[in-house]
N, C-alpha and C positions, 0 to 999 in steps of 0.2 A: 704823832706814839708821845705818851707820857715817858719824862725822863726818869722814873722809877721804874715804868716797864721796862727801857733800854738796860738800864743798869742791870737790875735782875735778870735778864737775858745774858747778858754779858757776862756778868760773875759767874752763872752758872754753867753757862758756855763752856767756859775756860776750866772751869772746877770739874766739868766732866770730860773735857780733850784731856785735862791734863792728868786725870787719874786713866783713862787710857792710855796715853802714853807709858805711864807707870806699869799698867796693869803687860802691855805688850812688852813692855822691855824687861817685865819680871819673867815671866813665861820664854823669852828671846833668851835670857840670860842662863833660864833653869835647864829647859828644855824647850825643842820647839815640839816635841809631839803635846805638850799642853797646849796649842793653838788647835788641835782637833780635838781636842778631851769635852763628850759634850757637857758635863758637871759644870767644867769651868763656862762655860757659854751658860749654861742658865744662870751660874752665878753672876756673871759679870751683868746680864738683862736684868738682873736683882737690884744689886749697884745703881743702875742707872734709872733702874723706875723707882727707887728712893732717893736719888737725887734730883726727879723730877718732881715728886711729892714735897719734897721739902722745901724745891723752888718753888710751889704754889703756894705753900702755908706762908712762907716767910711774904711773896707778891702779897699775898692779904692781908698780912699785919699792916705792911707798908701804906695800902693801899687804903687803911684807916677800917676793915672787917670785909669791904665790901669788894668784890671783886665779879667783872662779868665774865662771861663766855670767852668774848671775844678776848679782852685782855691776858687771861690764862692762857688761852690758847695762843696768842701771840708770843707772849714772854717764853711758854713753852718752847713753840716752833722754833725759833731764834738762837734761844739757847742749844737746843737739839743739833741746828745746822753748824753754830758755832763749832761744838764739842766735836760731831761728826767729821768735819772740814781740817780740824787741829787735827784728828785720830789718822784721818786719810792721807794727809801729808806727812805724816810720822810714819806709817804705814808704805807708804812709794820710796819715802828714802830709804827706811831700813831694809827692805827688801829688793829694790830695783836699783840703789843707788851703793849704799853700806855693805850689803849683804846677799845678793844676789845668790848664794848658793844656799843659804837656808830659805830661801824663797821657795828655791827647786825644791829642796828637801821636804818642805811644811805641804807642797803642792801635793809631793807623791804620797807623804803620809795620809793627807785628805783624801786621794784617791784610794790606800787600799783600807781606809776606816769606810768608805763609802761602799766600795764591794764587797766589806763582811758584813756590814749591816743590807746589802741587799739580798746577798747570799742566805743570811737567816731567816727572810720575809722570802725564801724560795723562789726571786725574781728569776725569768729565762734570762740564761745565759746573753743571747744575743741583747737584750734589753741592756745587763747587766755592760756589753760591749759599747753600746752606742754611749751610754753615761760615761764610759770613760772616755770616750772619744770626745764628749763636748768638755768634761775636763780638764783633757788635756787641750783643747782648741783656744780655750781660754782659764788657764791656770789662774787660780782665785788670788794669789800673791802676787801676781803678776800687778803693773799698773793698768791695765785692762781691767781687769778680775777686781784689784781694790776700786777702782771708779765703777766700778759696774754694783761693787758691794756698797758703796757710798750712797748710790740709787733706793737700794733695798733696806739700809738702815733708813735713809730720811722718809722714806714709806713709812715703814715698822714706826717711827718717832712721831709721824702724824697719826696714825692710829690710836699709839697711846698719849700722844697729844690732846686730842678729842675726846677720849674718856676721860682725863684729869680734869682738862678742862670743865667738863659738863658735871662732875662728881665736887668740885672745889668752887662751880660760882656758887654767888649769892644768891639766894631769892629775892623775887621783887618785890615789894609788898603785894599784891595781886595776889601771889603764890600762899600768903600766909594764910 
């Protein structure tokens, strides 16, 4: 792997991870209910997408204007893996070591939010009870729940990485 790809991935992985810590810490200090705010979730997703776009634009420049799909995806994936790992370790420490109570309160707020949404869509009571039971068995802010979210975040990042690498890759001479 080219050194420039490694450096780019590490740089943007750390940027993403530090941003995630800052966002989580801000929500934690302001109000734990912000962790279940759908609009904040969409906003954070947009920021991570922008970080990925800037990452690939910068990588392409660093590679002299030509970037293959593999180079773009590799850098994006490694960066995402670093960022998600940093975020995961911080979340485990925050909600399972430093302040378990807020983790439990946040899980309860998430369950309440989910119940309200399911009721809005007239989901049968039995289905709602089943969903609540599943959420209580593996709370999202428990270590197991955070590790499960790690997997989901990684899958989402792979999908974004594939799309962005396809968009930003350079065309070969045959494609012109």
